[in-house]
MITOR-657114 format. One record per residue: z, x, y of N, C-alpha, C, CB in turn; residue in three letters. Coordinates in Angstrom, 3 decimals. Atoms other than C-alpha are relative to their C-alpha. Glycine has a CB too. Layout:
ATOM     n.pz     n.px     n.py    ca.pz    ca.px    ca.py     c.pz     c.px     c.py    cb.pz    cb.px    cb.py   r
ATOM        Z        X        Y        Z        X        Y        Z        X        Y        Z        X        Y ala
...
// end
This chain:
ATOM     n.pz     n.px     n.py    ca.pz    ca.px    ca.py     c.pz     c.px     c.py    cb.pz    cb.px    cb.py   r
ATOM    0.376    0.890    1.083  -26.867  -25.707   -4.339    0.932    0.219   -1.192   -1.473    0.226   -0.407 unk
ATOM   -0.730   -0.028    1.272  -24.894  -26.544   -7.456   -0.671   -1.061   -0.850    1.577   -0.270    0.177 unk
ATOM    0.849    0.954    0.709  -27.436  -28.156   -9.758   -0.174    0.373   -1.463   -1.356   -0.093    0.669 unk
ATOM    0.354   -0.129    1.415  -28.033  -28.693  -13.476    0.883    0.983   -0.760   -1.433    0.426   -0.123 unk
ATOM   -0.975   -0.851    0.675  -24.883  -26.955  -14.678    0.763   -0.798   -1.047    0.975    0.620    1.015 unk
ATOM   -0.947    0.575    0.957  -22.656  -27.638  -17.656    1.330    0.685    0.263   -0.475    0.190   -1.511 unk
ATOM   -1.302   -0.550   -0.369  -19.015  -27.206  -16.722    1.082   -0.642   -0.860    0.291   -0.226    1.509 unk
ATOM   -1.133    0.451    0.805  -16.169  -27.506  -19.223    1.215    0.677    0.603   -0.173    0.346   -1.549 unk
ATOM   -1.053   -0.563   -0.825  -12.969  -27.057  -17.287    1.383   -0.568   -0.310   -0.321   -0.228    1.437 unk
ATOM   -1.370    0.497    0.034   -9.211  -27.372  -17.248    0.305   -0.752    1.287    1.001    1.157   -0.203 unk
ATOM   -0.211    0.579   -1.323   -9.578  -28.594  -13.665   -0.098   -1.510    0.024   -0.985    0.566    0.956 unk
ATOM    0.083    1.457   -0.146   -9.346  -32.120  -12.364   -0.727   -0.390    1.273    1.393   -0.616   -0.005 unk
ATOM    0.756    0.354   -1.189  -11.607  -31.946   -9.318   -0.953    1.097    0.420    0.932   -0.318    1.127 unk
ATOM    0.898   -0.975   -0.618  -14.457  -30.263   -7.490   -0.618   -0.613    1.246   -1.103    0.457   -0.994 unk
ATOM    0.445    0.423   -1.329  -16.222  -30.509   -4.135   -1.144   -1.011   -0.026   -0.424    1.198    0.788 unk
ATOM    1.140    0.892    0.095  -19.242  -32.521   -5.344   -0.922    0.194    1.201    0.464   -1.460   -0.095 unk
ATOM    0.926   -0.133   -1.127  -21.733  -33.272   -2.563    0.602   -0.509    1.307   -1.287   -0.750   -0.294 unk
ATOM   -0.626    0.463   -1.237  -19.180  -34.261    0.083   -0.167    1.007    1.130    1.476   -0.274   -0.230 unk
ATOM    0.307   -0.980   -1.038  -20.031  -31.063    1.919   -1.435   -0.236    0.450    0.202    1.473   -0.514 unk
ATOM    1.305    0.427   -0.504  -22.955  -32.032    4.123   -1.113    1.029   -0.211    0.110   -0.311    1.459 unk
ATOM    1.040   -1.019    0.143  -24.777  -28.727    3.666   -0.190    0.472   -1.439    0.327    1.179    0.870 unk
ATOM    0.085   -0.446    1.391  -24.550  -28.571   -0.126   -0.655   -1.072   -0.865    1.399    0.346   -0.547 unk
ATOM    0.654    0.918    0.930  -26.865  -30.150   -2.697    0.652    0.153   -1.364   -1.535    0.269   -0.081 unk
ATOM   -0.667    0.003    1.294  -24.940  -31.080   -5.848   -0.615   -1.123   -0.822    1.557   -0.179    0.148 unk
ATOM    0.628    1.033    0.826  -26.758  -32.895   -8.651   -0.241    0.495   -1.417   -1.316   -0.451    0.622 unk
ATOM    0.391   -0.299    1.370  -27.505  -33.050  -12.356    0.992    0.808   -0.805   -1.262    0.708    0.015 unk
ATOM   -1.005   -0.795    0.700  -24.236  -31.499  -13.503    0.717   -0.822   -1.074    1.015    0.559    0.996 unk
ATOM   -0.781    0.614    1.075  -22.507  -32.329  -16.793    1.377    0.651    0.034   -0.697    0.177   -1.417 unk
ATOM   -1.354   -0.519   -0.165  -18.783  -31.933  -16.191    0.894   -0.625   -1.062    0.547   -0.292    1.433 unk
ATOM   -0.926    0.508    1.019  -16.117  -32.252  -18.896    1.374    0.631    0.221   -0.527    0.306   -1.447 unk
ATOM   -1.367   -0.507   -0.007  -12.348  -31.940  -18.849    0.796   -0.779   -1.040    0.651   -0.123    1.423 unk
ATOM   -0.803    0.620    1.055   -9.502  -32.979  -21.109    0.135   -1.502    0.185    1.375    0.630   -0.046 unk
ATOM   -0.216    1.419   -0.277   -9.000  -36.359  -19.419   -1.288   -0.821   -0.022    0.669   -0.157    1.338 unk
ATOM    1.252    0.743   -0.101  -12.670  -37.296  -19.070   -0.130   -0.726    1.324   -0.110   -0.987   -1.131 unk
ATOM    0.085    0.563   -1.348  -12.080  -38.184  -15.431    0.342    1.109    0.986    0.962   -1.236    0.174 unk
ATOM   -0.180   -1.059   -0.984  -12.007  -36.197  -12.228   -0.051   -0.602    1.390   -1.074    1.102   -0.160 unk
ATOM    0.051    0.442   -1.391  -11.457  -36.587   -8.511   -0.885    0.943    0.804    1.422   -0.069    0.611 unk
ATOM    0.854   -0.774   -0.899  -13.857  -35.444   -5.808    0.197   -0.510    1.423   -1.500   -0.096   -0.425 unk
ATOM    0.109    0.426   -1.401  -14.146  -35.569   -2.044    1.059   -1.017    0.429   -1.359   -0.584    0.235 unk
ATOM   -1.073    0.882   -0.491  -10.910  -37.021   -0.699    0.575   -0.886   -1.092   -0.517   -0.870    1.127 unk
ATOM   -0.668    0.654    1.123   -9.556  -38.004   -4.102   -0.692   -1.272   -0.504    1.394   -0.332    0.393 unk
ATOM    0.764    1.106    0.580  -12.349  -40.378   -5.158   -0.275    0.300   -1.467   -1.333   -0.230    0.775 unk
ATOM    0.323   -0.142    1.413  -12.972  -40.958   -8.863   -1.465    0.434   -0.130    0.263   -1.335   -0.773 unk
ATOM    1.357   -0.535    0.106  -16.044  -38.919   -9.848   -0.979   -1.021   -0.569   -0.002    1.245   -0.864 unk
ATOM    0.922    0.985    0.584  -17.568  -41.632  -12.059   -0.391   -1.063    1.031    0.641   -0.673   -1.236 unk
ATOM    0.286    1.003   -1.041  -17.287  -44.158   -9.213   -0.872    0.615    1.086    1.317   -0.552    0.617 unk
ATOM    0.757   -0.694   -1.031  -18.599  -41.638   -6.705   -1.464    0.148   -0.410    0.616    1.375    0.281 unk
ATOM    1.369   -0.120    0.515  -21.668  -40.999   -8.883   -0.688   -1.358    0.022    0.000    0.579   -1.437 unk
ATOM    0.598    1.341    0.041  -22.237  -44.748   -9.324   -0.377   -0.511    1.389    0.961   -0.977   -0.657 unk
ATOM    0.320    0.384   -1.378  -22.331  -45.072   -5.523   -1.178    0.803    0.565    1.226    0.190    0.891 unk
ATOM    1.202   -0.716   -0.405  -25.347  -42.726   -5.391    0.203    1.445    0.424   -0.628   -0.720    1.097 unk
ATOM   -0.267   -1.398   -0.338  -23.686  -39.365   -4.792   -0.155    0.868   -1.246    1.421    0.162    0.604 unk
ATOM    0.028   -0.955    1.111  -23.956  -36.237   -6.952   -0.966   -0.492   -1.088    1.431    0.200   -0.588 unk
ATOM    0.991    0.680    0.847  -27.130  -37.729   -8.441   -0.251    0.719   -1.316   -1.303   -0.138    0.745 unk
ATOM    0.295   -0.517    1.323  -27.698  -37.268  -12.150    1.152    0.719   -0.674   -1.142    0.909    0.084 unk
ATOM   -1.157   -0.670    0.599  -24.225  -35.825  -12.775    0.778   -0.958   -0.885    0.916    0.574    1.089 unk
ATOM   -0.818    0.824    0.896  -21.752  -37.053  -15.388    1.350    0.657   -0.218   -0.713   -0.222   -1.352 unk
ATOM   -1.329   -0.493    0.362  -18.119  -36.703  -16.396    0.329   -0.506   -1.393    1.082   -0.457    1.034 unk
ATOM   -0.376    0.404    1.358  -16.832  -36.765  -19.967    1.209    0.803   -0.447   -1.182    0.194   -0.990 unk
ATOM   -1.089   -0.780    0.600  -14.000  -35.560  -22.176   -0.585    1.257   -0.635    0.784   -0.844   -1.060 unk
ATOM    0.422   -1.232    0.671  -14.117  -32.085  -23.674   -0.722   -0.310   -1.304    1.209    0.906   -0.270 unk
ATOM    0.621    0.133    1.312  -16.528  -31.790  -26.585    0.885    0.662   -1.057   -1.419    0.625   -0.002 unk
ATOM   -0.712   -0.673    1.087  -15.171  -30.775  -29.977   -0.390    1.474    0.021   -0.327   -0.654   -1.394 unk
ATOM    0.211   -1.442   -0.048  -14.886  -27.016  -30.432   -1.358    0.427   -0.551    1.088    0.694   -0.765 unk
ATOM    1.257   -0.446    0.602  -17.867  -26.664  -32.761   -1.203   -0.431    0.834   -0.129   -0.547   -1.421 unk
ATOM    1.095    0.460   -0.862  -20.079  -28.725  -30.436   -0.094    0.876    1.249    0.203   -1.484    0.398 unk
ATOM   -0.010   -0.855   -1.180  -19.027  -26.601  -27.452   -0.568    1.385   -0.317    1.423    0.126    0.550 unk
ATOM    0.519   -1.313    0.411  -19.705  -23.330  -29.305   -1.499   -0.091   -0.242    0.722    0.508   -1.278 unk
ATOM    1.432    0.154    0.283  -23.078  -24.611  -30.513   -0.802   -0.129    1.294   -0.241   -1.230   -0.896 unk
ATOM    0.700    0.166   -1.276  -24.077  -25.686  -26.990   -0.058    1.326    0.761    0.695   -1.078    0.860 unk
ATOM   -0.013   -1.296   -0.668  -23.030  -22.319  -25.580   -0.971    0.978   -0.631    1.388    0.580   -0.020 unk
ATOM    0.915   -0.901    0.698  -24.951  -20.406  -28.217   -1.452   -0.375    0.261    0.280   -0.017   -1.501 unk
ATOM    1.364    0.459   -0.279  -28.028  -22.528  -27.577   -0.459    0.501    1.370   -0.078   -1.545   -0.061 unk
ATOM    0.341   -0.484   -1.337  -27.911  -21.525  -23.910   -0.167    1.520    0.033    1.071   -0.423    0.996 unk
ATOM   -0.019   -1.459   -0.053  -27.291  -17.842  -24.654   -1.145    0.682   -0.729    1.270    0.488   -0.557 unk
ATOM    0.995   -0.698    0.804  -29.874  -17.029  -27.275   -0.863   -0.982   -0.780    0.679    0.975   -0.955 unk
ATOM    0.882    0.869    0.798  -32.817  -18.496  -29.158    0.292    0.132   -1.493   -1.476    0.337    0.274 unk
ATOM   -0.376   -0.091    1.416  -30.998  -18.755  -32.509   -0.935   -0.846   -0.850    1.461   -0.449   -0.209 unk
ATOM    0.819    0.816    0.905  -33.062  -19.944  -35.455    0.739   -1.296   -0.341   -0.343    0.790   -1.301 unk
ATOM   -0.617    1.294    0.315  -32.459  -23.605  -36.277    0.827    0.059   -1.280   -1.072   -1.075   -0.132 unk
ATOM   -0.712   -0.097    1.274  -31.279  -22.555  -39.730    1.339    0.734    0.133   -0.872    0.706   -1.025 unk
ATOM   -1.246   -0.754   -0.169  -28.473  -20.385  -38.300    1.148   -0.954    0.311   -0.142    1.057    1.125 unk
ATOM   -1.182    0.826   -0.248  -25.018  -21.900  -38.350    0.804    0.584    1.152    0.876   -0.108   -1.271 unk
ATOM   -0.896   -0.495   -1.035  -22.350  -21.579  -35.682    0.723    1.240   -0.508    1.012   -1.091    0.423 unk
ATOM   -0.685   -1.166    0.573  -20.540  -19.171  -38.040   -0.914    1.223    0.016    0.465   -0.298   -1.443 unk
ATOM    0.953   -1.109   -0.037  -23.692  -17.027  -38.327   -0.110    0.574    1.410   -1.381   -0.461   -0.495 unk
ATOM    0.140   -0.436   -1.385  -24.074  -16.899  -34.554    1.275    0.671    0.491   -0.353   -1.185    0.899 unk
ATOM   -1.277   -0.594   -0.408  -20.379  -16.191  -33.999    0.152    1.404   -0.583    1.178   -0.891   -0.445 unk
ATOM   -0.073   -1.308    0.639  -20.558  -13.307  -36.475   -0.937    0.985    0.702   -0.354   -0.108   -1.499 unk
ATOM    0.945   -0.870   -0.698  -23.613  -11.906  -34.682    0.547    0.420    1.358   -1.350   -0.703    0.170 unk
ATOM   -0.579   -0.319   -1.307  -21.857  -12.084  -31.315    1.150    0.989   -0.170    0.491   -1.286    0.713 unk
ATOM   -1.105   -0.911    0.253  -18.749  -10.407  -32.741   -0.501    1.394   -0.344    0.876   -0.533   -1.122 unk
ATOM    0.573   -1.298    0.354  -20.884   -7.630  -34.240   -0.555    0.692    1.232   -1.100   -0.163   -1.055 unk
ATOM    0.551   -0.584   -1.225  -22.663   -7.095  -30.918    1.112    0.488    0.915   -0.876   -1.020    0.735 unk
ATOM   -1.125   -0.402   -0.852  -19.340   -6.938  -29.089    0.626    1.307   -0.485    1.063   -1.108    0.036 unk
ATOM   -0.569   -1.239    0.547  -18.129   -4.201  -31.432   -0.843    1.217    0.363    0.128   -0.102   -1.519 unk
ATOM    0.893   -1.096   -0.333  -21.165   -2.099  -30.455    0.162    0.470    1.443   -1.426   -0.414   -0.242 unk
ATOM   -0.147   -0.349   -1.423  -20.232   -2.088  -26.759    1.101    0.994    0.235    0.264   -1.232    0.821 unk
// end
């Protein structure tokens, strides 16, 4: 299974659900171009529209601050009042303790 993931990549392709024994769905994929090839060089957006890789999407990279904020949201329950800078400083401080 490869389900409900957020993938920001330099890549331009992945296996999707063309492998008969693999369930791939609900993934948010982003790369610099905002397009990707899957399964025998098919366009991912078209492949999804044909009913494959259900619930997945392809988009361009988010802006840096949006990407950092999304990552921090997944990593820790930061207070809504905390800024990206606050969270980044907390992560840097924690890294120094290791």
